[in-house]
N, C-alpha and C positions, 0 to 999 in steps of 0.2 A: 710073753705076755699071756695072761689068762683072763678071759672075759667071763666074769662072774655075774649071774643074775637070773638065768633060767631056773625054773623049779622042777625040770624034768630033762630027759635026754635031748641033746641037740641033734637035729636031723640033717641040717645043711648049714654051710657058711660060705659066703661069697663077698668078694671085694667090689666096691663101686668102680666104675670105669677109670676114675682118676686116682684110685688107690687110697683115698683119704678116709673112707668109711667101710665098715663091714656090716653085712646083714646076716643074722642067724635065724633059723627057724627051729621050733622045738615041739616036743610032745606036750608041753605045758599050754598049748593052744595060742601061743604068741609068736611073733617075729620081733626081733630087736635090732636097732641100728646103733652101731658103736663107732667111736672115733678110733681110726686105725693106729694113730700115733700114740695116744694116751691110754686107750682101752676104756675110756669113759662111755657110759651109756648115754646115747643121745635121744632115743625114742623107743617106746614100746608100741607095737602095732597090734592092737587087740581086735576082736570081732569074730574069730573062728570059734566053733563049738566043739572041735575035735583037734587032734594033733595037726600042726602045720608041718607038712612033709618037705616043703621046698620054699625058698625065697631067693629072689635075685633082683638086682638093679636093672632098670631100663638102660639102653645104650647111652642116653644123655645123663644118667645118674639122678634124675629128678623124681623118679618113681620106683617103688618096689612092688613086684608082683609076688603073691603067695599062692600056694595050693595046699589044700587041707583034706583030711579024711572026712570032713563034713560035706564033701562033694561040692565045695565051692572054691572059687579063686577070687582073690581080692587084689585091687591095685590101690596103693597108698601114695599120696603126694609126700615126698620127703625132702624136697628142696625147701629148706627152712626160710629162705628169702621170699620164695613164692608163696609159702604158707602165710607169712606175715603180711604180704601185700594183699592176699585174699581176705585175711581177717580184717584188715583195715577197710576194705571195701564193704564188708558185711556188717561192721559195727555201726551203730547209729552215730551220726555226727552231732557233737555238742554245739548247739547254736547259741549258748550263753543265756538261755531262758530260764 
C-alpha cells in the first residue's frame, strides 16, 4: 500500500497502538492520519509553520503528538468519537425558537 497525499518528504510514520491507523509527519508542515487497512486519509493535522519531524500516537491511541522545526510540539485529539462528543457539547442547542 502507498499512502499518497503529502506534498513533501515524509519524516516519520507510526502505527496506532491497535494497528488500525497510521500517522505520518512531513516536511510539508503537516501530520496526517490514515486508515491502515484501506490507506484512506482520515485527517490532516495542520498548525506547524516548519517541517514536522516526528509524530506518534499516545498509548491509548486517542491523541497524536508532533514535533516540528518551528520549535513547537502539538497534541491533537484524534479519537473521532471523542471529537464528535466534544463538538456536540460546544454547538448551540436548537430550542425550536
